[in-house]
Each structure stands twice: as structure tokens, then as C-alpha cells.
matplotlib code that plots the C-alpha trace (Angstrom):
import matplotlib.pyplot as plt

x = [72.8, 72.2, 70.5, 68.2, 66.9, 66.2, 64.3, 62.3, 61.5, 60.6, 58.4, 56.7, 55.9, 54.3, 52.4, 49.7, 48.5, 46.6, 44.7, 42.5, 39.5, 40.4, 37.2, 34.1, 32.1, 28.5, 28.9, 31.6, 29.0, 28.5, 30.6, 34.1, 34.0, 35.3, 38.0, 40.7, 42.9, 45.5, 47.4, 50.2, 49.7, 51.0, 48.4, 45.8, 46.0, 45.4, 41.8, 43.5, 44.6, 47.0, 47.6, 50.4, 53.7, 57.3, 60.9, 61.3, 57.9, 56.5, 52.8, 50.5, 48.1, 50.2, 52.8, 54.0, 55.4, 57.8, 59.5, 60.1, 61.8, 65.5, 64.9, 65.9, 68.9, 70.3, 68.5, 71.3, 71.0, 70.7, 67.9, 65.6, 62.5, 61.0, 57.1, 55.1, 51.9, 49.7, 45.9, 43.8, 39.9, 37.8, 34.0, 30.8, 28.0, 24.3, 21.3, 17.6, 17.5, 21.0, 24.5, 27.9, 31.6, 34.6, 38.0, 40.3, 44.5, 46.2, 48.9, 48.2, 51.1, 54.4, 56.4, 59.7, 60.6, 63.9, 65.5, 67.0, 68.3, 67.2, 63.7, 63.4, 61.7, 60.1, 58.7, 56.7, 54.9, 51.7, 48.7, 45.5, 42.5, 39.4, 38.3, 35.1, 34.4, 30.4, 28.3, 24.7, 21.5, 17.6, 14.7, 11.2, 8.4, 7.7, 3.8, 3.3, 6.9, 10.1, 12.8, 16.4, 19.3, 22.6, 24.4, 28.4, 31.3, 35.3, 38.1, 39.4, 41.9, 45.2, 46.8, 50.8, 51.6, 54.7, 54.9, 57.6, 57.3, 59.4, 59.8, 59.7, 60.0, 60.4, 57.5, 55.6, 55.4, 53.5, 53.4, 52.1, 51.3, 50.2, 48.1, 47.7, 44.9, 44.4, 42.4, 39.4, 36.2, 33.5, 29.7, 27.5, 24.1, 22.4, 18.8, 17.0, 12.7, 12.3, 11.6, 12.6, 15.6, 17.4, 18.8, 19.7, 23.3, 24.3, 28.0, 29.8, 33.5, 34.7, 38.6, 39.5, 42.3, 42.9, 45.0, 44.1, 46.2, 46.3, 47.6, 48.9, 50.0, 51.6, 52.0, 54.4, 55.1, 57.1, 55.2, 57.6, 60.6, 58.8, 55.3, 54.2, 51.0, 50.0, 48.2, 47.3, 44.9, 44.4, 42.4, 42.3, 40.9, 38.5, 39.5, 38.5, 38.8, 37.9, 36.2, 36.2, 33.1, 32.1, 28.7, 27.6, 24.2, 22.8, 21.2, 22.7, 22.3, 21.0, 21.9, 25.4, 25.8, 27.4, 26.5, 23.6, 23.8, 26.0, 25.8, 27.8, 25.7, 26.5, 27.6, 28.4, 25.6, 23.7, 27.1, 28.1, 31.3, 33.4, 32.5, 33.1, 33.8, 34.3, 35.5, 34.3, 36.9, 37.7, 39.3, 40.6, 41.3, 43.3, 44.6, 46.5, 49.2, 52.1, 55.5, 58.2, 59.0, 57.3, 52.7, 50.0, 46.4, 44.9, 41.6, 40.5, 37.7, 36.8, 34.2, 33.3, 30.4, 29.8, 26.3, 27.5, 29.1, 27.7, 28.3, 26.4, 27.4, 27.8, 24.9, 22.7, 18.9, 18.8, 21.0, 21.5, 24.7, 24.8, 27.6, 30.0, 32.3, 34.4, 35.6, 38.8, 40.6, 43.4, 47.1, 50.1, 52.3, 56.1, 57.2, 60.7, 62.2, 66.1, 65.5, 68.7, 67.3, 63.4, 62.3, 58.6, 59.4, 61.0, 57.6, 55.1, 51.1, 48.5, 44.8, 41.9, 38.0, 37.0, 32.9, 32.4, 29.1, 30.3, 27.6, 25.9, 21.7, 20.5, 17.3, 16.7, 18.9, 22.3, 25.3, 27.8, 30.7, 32.0, 35.2, 37.8, 41.7, 44.5, 48.3, 51.9, 54.7, 57.8, 61.3, 64.0, 67.1, 68.4, 67.7, 64.4, 63.3, 60.0, 57.5, 53.8, 51.0, 47.5, 44.4, 40.5, 37.1, 34.0, 30.8, 29.1, 25.9, 22.6, 20.1, 17.2, 15.3, 17.0, 20.2, 23.3, 25.4, 29.0, 31.3, 34.9, 37.7, 41.0, 44.7, 47.5, 51.6, 53.2, 57.4, 59.0, 63.1, 65.0, 69.1, 71.2, 72.2, 75.4, 77.1, 80.6, 82.8, 85.3, 88.3, 89.8]
y = [-5.1, -1.4, -1.2, -4.3, -2.6, 0.7, -1.2, -2.7, 0.3, 2.0, -0.6, -0.3, 3.0, 2.9, -0.2, 1.6, 3.0, 0.7, -0.3, 2.3, 2.1, -1.4, -3.1, -1.9, -4.7, -3.5, -6.0, -3.6, -1.3, -3.4, -4.1, -2.4, -2.9, -5.8, -7.9, -8.6, -11.9, -12.3, -15.2, -15.5, -16.8, -19.9, -20.4, -18.8, -21.6, -24.1, -22.9, -20.3, -23.0, -21.6, -25.1, -26.3, -24.9, -25.5, -23.8, -21.8, -19.2, -17.1, -18.1, -15.0, -16.7, -19.5, -17.2, -20.4, -21.1, -18.7, -21.3, -23.3, -20.9, -22.0, -25.5, -27.1, -25.0, -26.4, -23.5, -21.2, -17.7, -14.7, -16.7, -14.1, -14.3, -11.5, -11.8, -9.5, -10.1, -7.9, -9.3, -8.5, -8.8, -8.9, -8.6, -9.1, -7.9, -8.8, -7.8, -9.2, -6.6, -5.4, -6.4, -4.6, -5.3, -4.1, -4.8, -3.4, -4.0, -4.3, -4.7, -7.8, -7.7, -7.4, -9.0, -10.0, -13.0, -14.3, -17.0, -16.6, -20.2, -23.1, -23.3, -19.5, -17.0, -13.7, -11.5, -8.2, -6.6, -4.5, -5.6, -4.1, -5.2, -4.1, -1.9, 0.2, 1.0, 0.8, 2.9, 2.3, 3.8, 2.8, 4.6, 4.4, 5.9, 9.0, 9.9, 10.7, 11.3, 9.5, 9.3, 9.1, 7.6, 7.4, 5.6, 5.8, 4.9, 4.7, 4.1, 1.0, -0.2, -1.2, -3.5, -3.4, -6.8, -8.2, -11.8, -13.9, -18.1, -20.5, -24.9, -24.9, -29.0, -31.2, -31.5, -28.6, -24.4, -21.8, -18.4, -14.9, -12.1, -8.8, -6.8, -2.6, -1.7, 1.3, 3.6, 5.5, 4.5, 6.9, 6.6, 9.5, 9.4, 12.0, 12.2, 13.5, 14.3, 14.2, 18.0, 19.3, 21.8, 21.0, 17.9, 16.7, 14.7, 12.6, 12.1, 10.5, 9.4, 7.0, 7.2, 3.5, 2.2, -1.1, -4.4, -8.0, -10.8, -14.2, -17.2, -20.0, -24.2, -26.1, -30.2, -31.7, -35.4, -37.4, -41.2, -43.1, -41.2, -39.9, -38.3, -35.5, -34.9, -31.4, -30.3, -26.5, -24.7, -21.3, -18.1, -14.3, -12.8, -10.3, -6.9, -4.0, -1.0, 2.3, 4.6, 8.9, 9.6, 13.0, 13.4, 16.4, 16.5, 19.5, 20.4, 21.0, 22.1, 18.9, 21.3, 22.4, 19.5, 22.6, 23.0, 24.7, 24.2, 22.3, 21.4, 19.4, 17.1, 17.1, 13.8, 14.3, 15.0, 11.6, 9.6, 8.6, 10.5, 7.8, 4.5, 1.2, -2.0, -5.0, -8.1, -11.3, -13.8, -16.4, -20.1, -21.9, -25.9, -27.4, -31.1, -32.3, -34.9, -35.1, -36.0, -33.3, -31.2, -33.6, -33.4, -32.1, -32.6, -30.8, -29.3, -26.4, -25.1, -22.0, -20.2, -16.9, -15.6, -12.9, -12.4, -10.2, -7.6, -4.5, -1.0, 1.8, 5.0, 3.4, 0.4, 0.0, -0.7, -4.0, -6.1, -8.4, -11.0, -14.3, -16.8, -17.2, -20.3, -21.0, -24.4, -24.9, -28.1, -28.1, -29.6, -29.3, -31.6, -31.0, -34.1, -33.6, -30.3, -31.8, -32.5, -30.9, -32.2, -30.8, -27.1, -28.3, -31.2, -28.7, -26.2, -26.7, -27.3, -25.7, -26.3, -25.8, -24.5, -22.9, -22.6, -18.9, -18.6, -15.0, -14.6, -11.5, -11.4, -9.1, -8.5, -12.0, -13.9, -15.7, -13.9, -17.0, -17.1, -20.4, -20.4, -22.4, -21.7, -23.2, -21.8, -22.5, -22.3, -21.6, -21.9, -18.8, -21.2, -23.6, -21.7, -21.9, -18.6, -18.7, -17.3, -18.0, -17.3, -18.1, -17.9, -17.5, -18.3, -17.8, -16.1, -14.2, -13.4, -13.8, -11.9, -12.6, -10.3, -7.4, -8.5, -8.4, -11.4, -11.0, -13.7, -12.9, -13.7, -13.3, -13.1, -13.5, -13.3, -13.5, -13.4, -15.1, -14.4, -16.5, -15.1, -15.1, -11.9, -11.8, -14.0, -13.9, -12.9, -15.7, -14.6, -17.5]
z = [44.0, 44.2, 40.7, 41.9, 44.9, 43.4, 40.6, 42.9, 44.8, 41.7, 40.9, 44.0, 44.4, 41.4, 41.8, 43.7, 40.9, 39.3, 42.0, 41.4, 38.4, 38.3, 37.1, 34.9, 36.5, 37.9, 41.0, 42.2, 43.5, 46.6, 49.5, 49.3, 45.7, 43.3, 45.1, 43.3, 43.0, 46.2, 44.0, 41.8, 38.2, 38.9, 41.8, 39.9, 36.7, 39.3, 40.2, 42.4, 45.5, 47.7, 49.3, 46.8, 47.7, 46.8, 47.1, 44.1, 43.9, 46.2, 47.4, 48.1, 50.0, 52.1, 54.3, 55.7, 52.0, 53.0, 54.9, 51.9, 49.9, 48.9, 50.5, 46.9, 46.7, 49.9, 52.0, 51.1, 52.5, 50.0, 47.8, 46.6, 44.5, 42.8, 41.4, 39.4, 37.3, 35.1, 33.6, 31.0, 31.2, 28.6, 29.6, 28.0, 30.1, 29.2, 30.7, 29.3, 26.4, 26.3, 25.9, 25.9, 25.9, 27.8, 28.7, 31.7, 32.3, 36.0, 37.6, 39.8, 42.2, 43.0, 45.7, 46.7, 49.2, 50.5, 52.2, 55.9, 56.1, 58.4, 56.8, 57.8, 55.0, 54.8, 52.4, 51.4, 48.7, 47.5, 45.5, 44.4, 47.1, 45.6, 42.5, 42.3, 38.4, 37.4, 35.8, 35.9, 34.7, 36.0, 34.2, 36.0, 35.9, 38.0, 38.2, 34.6, 33.4, 32.8, 36.0, 35.2, 38.3, 36.9, 39.6, 39.1, 41.1, 40.7, 43.4, 45.7, 48.2, 47.7, 49.7, 51.2, 53.4, 55.2, 55.6, 57.7, 57.2, 59.4, 59.4, 62.7, 62.7, 59.8, 57.5, 59.2, 59.1, 59.9, 58.4, 59.2, 56.9, 58.3, 55.3, 55.6, 53.3, 52.6, 49.9, 48.9, 47.8, 45.8, 44.4, 42.8, 42.1, 39.6, 38.9, 36.9, 35.3, 32.1, 30.7, 34.3, 33.8, 37.1, 38.0, 42.0, 43.0, 45.9, 45.8, 48.5, 49.9, 52.1, 53.1, 54.4, 55.8, 58.8, 59.1, 58.8, 59.1, 57.5, 59.4, 57.9, 58.8, 56.3, 56.7, 53.9, 54.4, 51.8, 51.2, 49.7, 49.1, 45.9, 46.5, 48.6, 50.8, 50.7, 53.6, 55.0, 56.9, 56.7, 58.5, 57.2, 60.4, 60.4, 58.8, 60.7, 58.4, 59.2, 56.8, 57.3, 55.0, 53.3, 51.3, 48.9, 48.1, 45.7, 41.8, 38.6, 35.3, 33.1, 30.3, 31.4, 33.6, 35.9, 39.7, 40.9, 44.5, 46.9, 50.1, 52.5, 54.3, 58.2, 59.0, 62.9, 63.7, 61.8, 63.4, 59.9, 59.7, 61.2, 60.2, 60.5, 57.9, 59.8, 56.5, 58.0, 58.8, 56.2, 56.9, 54.4, 54.2, 51.6, 50.4, 47.8, 46.4, 43.9, 42.9, 43.4, 40.4, 38.3, 38.6, 41.6, 42.1, 44.8, 45.9, 48.4, 50.0, 51.8, 54.3, 55.2, 57.4, 55.4, 56.7, 59.5, 56.8, 56.1, 55.0, 56.6, 54.0, 51.2, 51.2, 48.6, 49.1, 47.2, 48.8, 51.1, 52.6, 53.4, 54.1, 51.3, 50.3, 47.6, 45.8, 43.8, 42.3, 40.0, 39.5, 37.3, 35.0, 33.9, 31.9, 32.3, 34.1, 33.7, 30.2, 28.3, 24.7, 24.8, 25.8, 25.7, 28.5, 31.0, 30.2, 33.3, 32.8, 34.6, 35.0, 37.3, 37.8, 40.3, 42.3, 44.0, 46.1, 46.6, 49.6, 47.8, 46.9, 45.1, 44.2, 46.0, 44.1, 44.5, 42.6, 41.8, 39.8, 37.7, 36.0, 34.6, 34.2, 32.2, 31.6, 31.1, 33.2, 30.3, 32.1, 31.5, 31.0, 32.6, 36.0, 37.9, 36.7, 34.5, 32.9, 33.9, 31.2, 31.7, 30.8, 32.6, 31.3, 33.1, 34.3, 37.4, 37.8, 35.9, 33.6, 36.4, 38.6, 36.3, 37.1, 34.8, 34.1, 33.3, 30.8, 31.4, 29.7, 31.5, 30.6, 33.2, 32.6, 35.7, 36.6, 38.5, 39.0, 41.4, 42.2, 45.2, 47.1, 49.0, 46.5, 47.4, 43.6, 42.7, 40.4, 38.5]

ax = plt.figure().add_subplot(projection="3d")
ax.plot(x, y, z, "-o")
ax.set_aspect("equal")
plt.show()
């Protein structure tokens, strides 16, 4: 057991390294960056829904699901689930006149979940929350001379979380997750005029931290002794983040790139040294139906009052925010989970789709995202552990109004391992 604990601690300690620069999206210039997935590969491949829960997988979106861990194994105390996910995202970025490709590989989450018996479970972990990684060039005329602005940014926020779930009466579970978000957001603007020896720069840094909470309630009654209805309601409360800011402006040599002059801006006088970032509350409703360990179909709808969001220090002038919403649909099918003669029958096949109205309005154009997902859950031996492989293809944005359209293909790999701690050794 000690070896397992040490390995887990090392993994958690190093996971934060992957939260930075986890995107190459130009849309990460807005808000707090490109928001990362908050679900395991299993849920991602069903359109990203969190309404489905079972006793052998951690559900990172739905803390009430922790109350179900171990129920299928007669609720044995000491059941632990280790889960980790990584992804590779291939992007094609296209404007009205140009096109280029890029890719990024990330660790998406690391988490442990425990069954504490009698319908009580808990878990904790770490994941990237948002990522910033962009490099944009804006060329225009300044009088009779060409003017070039280069915008770049990097950084992002990590999230450490602790969850607890409890099945307080038959078919009803409640849960809560406490999230601590922290990290650094950096942006830079370089400006130069053709044939002018010096350019100017504006560099801004925000060190951000703060909490939010995710509350959930699940209702999972059995119908006709065979089927299960899955209903859930979740509220991710407003994230109250605090940013400590720094800003430096100055000039640089176009020939060498070296700084000529640099000044630290007095943000205290501007009342911008410490600012607040309030991430609006998100409410999610889900409904599904299926046969335990066999098949499931479900849908989920989320909405967020994003119109109240602003970033007074790192804000960009050509963006507005409106209320955001998301719709997801998906499910899975397992031909015969207990089959001994055919491995293919024990594989779980998942698929889904999602449509996101992100709430970002850039150059008076709504930025939306559409994606389709599919994947396989490959059982490891005769245990409840499995290797999950998923794929997602989609598109975000548009080439209208001088914007950029992202076409992406994402490969996800997740490992879900089940074991028992505190198991007594038997000597024959």
C-alpha cells in the first residue's frame, strides 16, 4: 500500500506542470483562458455528460456519484479507484486568407476515489482548469506607414479539488466538491512601425487564486427490476477569484529585441493592483435511462449567466459576453460484460455529441462549438478496471468578421483502476 501512496503523491505533485501552456487556441486570449475539460474520458465520450453514474468509475463532474462507489461490490469498505487521463489535440486554424496546423498534448486529470461504506464516498485530485497560449498578429496602416501589433499570452489556472458524496436514502444521493483554483495569466503586446528603430511593449501578469463549489443531487430509481432512471441537478457556484496584478511598459530595439526602457506601472494609483474575477454560476440538469451494465442513453443541458463576467485588467476591447449554454447527448452499449468467451462482447462502446454556445461575442459574432465523440472502454482482465480510448472531432468559431475557425481532432486515453485497500491477507 505504501508504494501505491508514494506513486500517487508523485503523480499529483507533477501534474501541475502540464496545466500551463495547454492550448494553442487564439480564443484563449479571452476571459481566464481556454477552459479545459472537467470530466473523465468515459464521460467525455458520451458528449461530456455527467448525469450517468455507476459504482466503478469516478465522476469528476458529479460529486453525488461518490456515494455509489463500491455499491456493486456489496459496498465493501476500502474500494479505491485511481483514474488518470491524457489527451492529444490536433488543431487546424483557418482565417479568411490563411491556414495553419498545430497540436498540444496534456495531462487532463489525476484523481482518487474511495468507498467509505454505507453509501458514503470521497475523492480528491488535480486538473488544469484553464490554459492560455496564443500568438496573434494584427497589421494595419498608421497614417502612411504599416503598423504591426503582436499579441501573445501564456499560463493558465490549475484546480485542486476535494469531493464527498452520500446516498442518504434509497435512490437519492447528494454531494459537494470544493475547488481551489490557482495559477498565473500572462499577456504581452508588442507594437512597431515599419522603418522605425524602436518599438513599444506592454506586459501584464495576473497571479490568480480562489474557490468555487459544485453541489449535486442524483435520483436513480430502479424500474421494472431491470432498468434505471438517472436524473441529476448540479450547481457550480460563482467562482470568486482574486488577481494580484503587475504591468510593465517600455520600448525595445527592433534590431536586437533588447529592452531600451522599462517602467513598472503604478497600479495602486489606478486601483488595479488587486482585482476580482467572478466566474458566474453554472446550473446543469441531466436525464437518462438504461439497463445497468448494459446500455444507457441520456441528455444534459447547462446554462451560465456569463453576461456579468469581466476582466478589468486583462480584458480585450473587441469582446462582449452573453449568457452561455450547452447541450449534450450520448450513451454507451456493452454487449455482455460477463462474457468469458468473447473479449469484444465485454468492450463498452460510447458515443455522443455536444453543442456549446460559449457566450463569447467577438467582433459582434457569437463563438459556438460543435463536437461529436466516440470511444471504447477496454476491460483489463476480469476485474472492474479498464482502459478508455476516446476521440472527439469538432469545430469552434468562424472565419467571418476577420475571426479564426478552429477545426480539431482530439485523442483521449484514460485509465480507471479499481482495487481494495485494507484487505486482510489470507494464508492457506
